[in-house]
C-alpha positions in Angstrom: -11.1 31.3 -9.6 -10.2 29.9 -6.6 -6.5 28.7 -6.5 -5.2 31.1 -8.8 -1.4 31.8 -8.1 -1.8 29.9 -5.0 -0.7 26.3 -7.1 -3.7 24.4 -5.7 -6.2 22.7 -8.5 -8.9 22.6 -8.5 -9.9 19.4 -7.6 -8.1 19.6 -4.1 -10.8 21.9 -2.9 -13.8 20.0 -1.2 -16.6 21.4 0.6 -14.8 24.8 0.3 -11.9 23.4 2.3 -8.5 21.8 1.5 -8.0 18.4 1.0 -4.7 17.4 1.9 -1.8 15.0 0.5 -1.8 11.7 1.1 1.2 10.7 -1.5 4.6 12.2 -0.8 7.4 12.0 -3.0 11.2 12.3 -2.5 13.8 12.1 -5.1 17.6 11.5 -5.6 19.6 14.6 -3.3 21.8 17.2 -5.7 18.6 18.3 -8.4 15.9 20.6 -7.8 12.5 18.6 -8.7 9.7 21.4 -9.5 8.8 23.6 -6.5 10.6 20.8 -4.5 7.7 20.2 -1.8 7.0 16.5 -2.5 4.0 16.9 -3.3 3.8 15.0 -6.5 7.1 12.9 -8.6 8.0 15.9 -10.8 7.7 18.4 -7.6 9.6 16.1 -4.7 11.9 16.6 -2.2 15.1 16.2 -3.6 16.9 14.0 -0.2 16.1 12.6 3.1 17.3 15.5 4.2 14.8 17.9 2.9 11.7 15.5 3.8 9.3 17.4 6.1 8.3 14.7 9.2 5.9 16.6 9.7 3.4 17.0 6.9 3.7 12.8 7.2 1.8 11.5 9.5 -1.1 9.1 8.0 0.4 9.7 4.9 2.6 7.8 2.3 6.6 8.5 1.5 7.6 7.3 -1.7 11.2 6.9 -2.2 11.8 7.1 -5.8 15.7 6.2 -7.6 18.7 5.8 -5.9 19.7 7.4 -2.3 23.5 7.6 -1.5 22.3 8.4 2.6 21.1 6.6 5.4 17.0 7.1 5.9 16.0 8.6 9.4 12.5 8.3 9.8 11.1 10.6 12.0 7.6 10.0 13.4 4.9 7.8 13.9 2.0 7.0 11.7 4.1 6.5 8.3 3.7 4.1 5.6 7.0 4.3 3.3 7.5 2.3 0.1 10.2 2.2 -2.6 8.0 0.3 -5.3 6.8 3.0 -7.4 6.6 2.8 -11.0 8.3 5.7 -11.7 11.0 4.9 -9.6 12.0 2.0 -7.8 13.5 2.7 -4.4 16.9 2.3 -3.6 19.2 3.2 -0.7 22.9 2.5 -1.6 24.1 2.1 2.1 28.1 2.6 1.3 29.1 1.0 4.0 27.3 2.5 6.5 25.7 0.2 9.5 22.1 0.7 8.9 20.5 2.0 5.1 17.1 2.9 7.7 17.1 4.4 11.0 13.5 4.1 12.7 13.8 6.6 15.6 10.1 6.0 16.7 8.2 2.6 15.7 4.4 3.1 16.4 2.8 2.9 13.1 5.3 2.6 10.8 5.2 0.4 7.4 8.2 0.3 5.2 7.7 -2.0 1.7 9.6 -2.5 -1.2 12.5 -0.5 -0.5 15.9 -2.0 -1.8 18.8 -1.7 0.4 22.5 -2.2 -0.9 25.7 -1.7 0.4 25.3 -2.1 4.3 26.2 -4.4 7.2 24.6 -5.7 10.7 26.9 -5.2 13.7 24.5 -8.1 15.6 24.1 -11.6 15.4 
């Protein structure tokens, strides 16, 4: 019984190797969601500060629920979506200057996230 006790499902194995996740999830901070590894909606990361950015290269991050913090995008080659049917992605900037801050601009896609209560200081 390969994977017993490791939290791996049999459909994660192909040809004897582990197939990496391609979808990760983050939900609002303040609650622990399952094992908190971000690998599903039920096991989502709790808040943006708990995201393991090193896992997200060439992957999709699903922002679910309403977040009361700025999203700081910290790596290249990631798709970030907020239009997940399990919980639409909303960032309430609470009067912050930015609701999303991207530190690297290589192969970043952001789609379907609603930003509320933020302002811009440029024209």
